[in-house]
C-alpha positions in Angstrom: 57.1 -4.6 -148.6 54.3 -2.3 -147.8 52.2 -5.4 -147.0 54.7 -6.6 -144.4 54.8 -3.1 -142.9 51.0 -3.1 -142.5 51.1 -6.5 -141.0 53.7 -5.5 -138.4 51.6 -2.3 -137.6 48.5 -4.4 -137.2 50.3 -6.8 -134.9 51.6 -3.9 -132.8 48.1 -2.4 -132.5 46.7 -5.7 -131.5 49.4 -6.1 -128.8 48.7 -2.6 -127.6 44.9 -3.2 -127.4 45.5 -6.4 -125.4 47.7 -4.6 -122.9 45.1 -1.9 -122.4 42.4 -4.5 -121.9 44.4 -6.4 -119.3 45.1 -3.2 -117.4 41.5 -2.1 -117.4 40.1 -5.4 -116.1 41.9 -5.4 -112.7 40.9 -1.8 -112.1 37.3 -2.3 -113.2 37.1 -5.5 -111.0 38.5 -3.5 -108.1 36.0 -0.8 -108.6 33.2 -3.3 -108.7 34.4 -5.0 -105.4 34.6 -1.6 -103.7 31.1 -0.7 -104.9 29.8 -4.1 -103.7 31.5 -3.6 -100.3 30.2 -0.1 -100.0 26.7 -1.2 -100.8 27.0 -4.1 -98.4 28.1 -1.9 -95.5 24.9 0.0 -95.1 23.0 -3.3 -95.3 25.0 -4.7 -92.3 24.5 -1.4 -90.5 20.8 -1.6 -91.0 20.9 -5.2 -89.9 22.4 -4.1 -86.6 19.8 -1.5 -86.1 17.0 -3.9 -86.7 18.2 -6.4 -84.0 15.2 -6.7 -81.6 15.6 -5.1 -78.2 14.8 -8.2 -76.1 15.4 -6.4 -72.8 13.0 -3.6 -73.7 10.5 -6.1 -75.0 10.8 -8.2 -71.8 10.3 -5.1 -69.7 7.3 -4.1 -71.7 5.8 -7.5 -71.4 6.4 -7.6 -67.7 4.8 -4.3 -67.2 1.8 -5.2 -69.4 1.4 -8.6 -67.7 1.7 -7.3 -64.1 -1.7 -7.1 -62.3 -3.2 -3.8 -61.7 -2.8 -2.7 -58.1 -5.5 -0.3 -56.9 -4.1 2.9 -55.4 -5.0 3.4 -51.8 -6.9 6.6 -51.3 -6.0 9.1 -48.6 -9.3 8.5 -46.9 -8.6 4.8 -46.6 -5.2 5.5 -45.2 -6.8 7.8 -42.6 -9.3 5.1 -41.7 -6.5 2.6 -41.3 -4.6 4.9 -39.0 -7.7 5.6 -36.9 -8.3 1.9 -36.5 -5.0 1.4 -34.7 -5.0 0.8 -31.0 -4.7 3.9 -29.0 -3.2 2.4 -25.9 -0.1 4.7 -26.0 -2.3 7.8 -26.5 -4.3 6.7 -23.3 -1.2 6.1 -21.3 0.2 9.5 -21.9 -3.1 11.4 -21.2 -3.1 10.9 -17.4 -3.3 7.1 -17.0 -2.2 5.9 -13.7 -3.5 8.9 -11.7 -5.8 7.8 -8.8 -9.2 9.4 -8.7 -9.4 12.6 -6.8 -11.7 12.8 -3.8 -15.3 13.5 -4.6 -15.5 16.4 -2.1 -18.8 15.0 -0.8 -17.5 13.7 2.5 -19.5 14.6 5.6 -17.1 17.0 7.3 -19.3 16.8 10.4 -18.8 13.0 10.6 -15.6 12.0 12.2 -15.7 8.6 10.6 -16.3 9.9 7.1 -13.2 12.1 7.6 -11.2 9.1 8.7 -12.4 7.1 5.7 -11.2 9.9 3.4 -7.8 9.8 5.1 -7.6 6.0 4.5 -8.6 6.5 0.9 -5.9 9.2 0.3 -3.3 6.9 1.8 -4.3 4.2 -0.7 -4.4 6.7 -3.5 -0.8 7.6 -2.7 0.2 3.9 -2.9 -1.6 3.5 -6.2 0.2 6.7 -7.5 3.6 5.3 -6.4 2.9 1.9 -8.0 1.9 3.5 -11.3 5.0 5.7 -11.3 7.3 2.8 -10.7 5.9 0.9 -13.8 6.3 4.0 -16.0 2.6 5.0 -16.4 3.4 8.7 -15.6 6.3 11.0 -15.7 8.1 12.3 -12.6 6.8 15.9 -12.8 3.1 14.7 -12.9 3.9 12.1 -10.1 5.4 14.7 -7.8 2.6 17.2 -8.4 -0.2 14.7 -7.8 1.5 13.3 -4.7 1.9 16.7 -3.2 -1.8 17.5 -3.8 -2.8 14.3 -2.0 -0.5 14.9 0.9 -1.9 18.4 1.4 -5.4 17.1 1.2 -4.6 14.5 3.9 -3.2 17.3 6.1 -6.4 19.1 5.9 -8.4 16.1 7.0 -5.9 15.5 9.8 -6.7 18.9 11.2 -10.4 18.4 10.8 -10.1 15.0 12.6 -8.5 16.6 15.6 -11.3 19.1 15.9 -14.0 16.5 15.6 -12.4 14.1 18.1 -12.5 16.8 20.8 -16.3 17.0 20.5 -17.0 13.3 20.1 -19.5 11.7 22.5 -19.8 8.0 23.0 -22.9 6.4 24.2 -23.0 2.7 25.2 -23.9 0.7 28.3 -21.4 -1.6 30.1 -22.5 -4.8 31.8 -23.3 -4.5 35.5 -21.4 -7.5 36.8 -17.7 -8.1 36.7 -18.2 -11.4 35.0 -20.3 -9.7 32.4 -17.6 -7.1 31.9 -15.0 -9.8 31.4 -17.2 -11.6 28.9 -17.9 -8.4 27.0 -14.2 -7.7 26.8 -13.5 -11.0 25.2 -16.3 -10.4 22.7 -14.9 -7.0 21.8 -11.5 -8.5 21.1 -13.0 -11.1 18.8 -15.0 -8.4 17.0 -12.0 -6.2 16.6 -10.0 -9.1 15.1 -12.8 -9.8 12.6 -13.2 -6.1 11.8 -9.5 -5.7 11.1 -9.6 -8.5 8.5 -12.7 -6.9 7.0 -11.0 -3.5 6.7 -7.9 -5.1 5.2 -10.1 -6.7 2.5 -11.8 -3.4 1.8 -8.5 -1.7 1.3 -7.3 -4.4 -1.0 -10.4 -4.2 -3.1 -10.1 -0.5 -3.5 -6.4 -0.7 -4.3 -7.0 -3.4 -7.0 -9.9 -1.3 -8.5 -12.6 -3.8 -7.5 -14.7 -1.0 -5.9 -15.2 2.7 -6.6 -13.9 5.4 -4.3 -17.5 6.3 -3.3 -18.1 2.7 -2.3 -14.9 2.5 -0.4 -15.8 5.7 1.5 -19.2 4.4 2.4 -18.0 1.0 3.6 -15.0 2.5 5.4 -17.1 5.1 7.2 -19.2 2.3 8.8 -16.1 0.3 9.6 -14.3 3.3 11.2 -17.3 4.1 13.4 -17.6 0.5 14.5 -13.9 0.3 15.3 -14.0 3.5 17.2 -16.9 2.5 19.4 -15.4 -0.9 20.1 -12.0 0.7 21.0 -13.7 3.1 23.4 -15.8 0.4 25.0 -12.7 -1.9 25.4 -10.7 0.9 27.0 -13.4 1.6 29.6 -13.8 -2.1 30.4 -10.1 -2.5 30.9 -10.0 0.6 33.1 -12.7 -0.8 35.3 -11.2 -4.3 35.5 -7.8 -2.8 36.4 -9.3 -0.9 39.2 -11.2 -4.0 40.3 -8.1 -6.1 40.6 
């Protein structure tokens, strides 16, 4: 009887131990899985951190492989700026203004005074032409034009004074036929002289001769024209009276 009781107790203890063992295994397995997952998580995190930064690497490679560009010094920049054309600077510093009279005209010479008057008239035309194409502003244009006009007025007054004291010396032909022939010659000379004077004006206007050269040439032309005009007038007066 006692033996059967001990066998039953042993069987109960055996069943109880199996039950405890089956209960512990799932828990223990679960704990192991949790531990494995927790240990695997940092590994995946570290894997993400170790992913190479291709963009950064690419940028670094590009920067390192780019050729070195030498920096431009300030002195080089200054040299480059000074090498630029200065045409605008020239246009704004008085370009387009005709040269002023030299002031060396022989004020006792009627023909030199007339040459100065002609030069001033051309200077005014040059001034107006340069103003029209924008080489000078309106204020500078008006100021320079007024100066030239006033200068010409002064020469006009001087011309009137010199004309009153002008003396002509020439000899007329003695015969009537000679006077007629001389009158024809004067007309031809005046025509040729007029063309010559026009050419001289054009050369000065276009800048092909200096103002001094123009004054010198024009003085001789004015003198020749004046003498021919006076001689022509006297011949015409004589022939009118003869008719």
